[in-house]
Residue, then its C-alpha position, 0 to 999 in steps of 0.5 A: x679346248x679353245x685357242x682363246x683360253x690357251x692364248x690368255x693363259x700364255x699371256x698371263x703366264x698361267x702355263x707350264x711345260x711337262x718334263x717331256x715337252x721341255x726335253x723335246x723343246x731343247x732337242x729341237x733347239x727351241x727357246x721358251x719364247x719360240x713356243x710362246x710366240x707359236x702359241x700366241x700366233x697359233x690355231x688348233x689343228x686337232x682336238x683330242x677330247x677323249x684322250x685318256x689323260x684328259x682333254x688336249x689339242x694340237x696347236x700349230x703356230x710360228x715363232x718370229x723366225x718363221x719356224x713352224x712349231x706343233x704344241x700339244x696342250x692340255x689343261x690342269x688347275x686352270x693352267x695350260x700344260x704343254x705336253x709336247x713340242x716339236x717341229x713338224x717334219x716329213x715323213x710324218x707331216x707334209x706341211x705344218x698343217x697336213x699329215x704325211 
């Protein structure tokens, strides 16, 4: 997956949240706009080309308030599918860019 394609899809509103991602977003008190901002400012941290559910990637970005957000994205029918969303925290992550 390419970050430029993801950003273009977000700008054109060619994306949707999975039920899981929407639930996780709400659990972390994140607004949809926070996730959009993080994707538009983000970069791909990890690629998962061989995922059994289809190619996906982990994007790390920051919303306007400075909160780091991880977003796992896939693609389907020319749209970005937001698979899950979370705020990276210890012990799983030391920093937004480094696993614990």
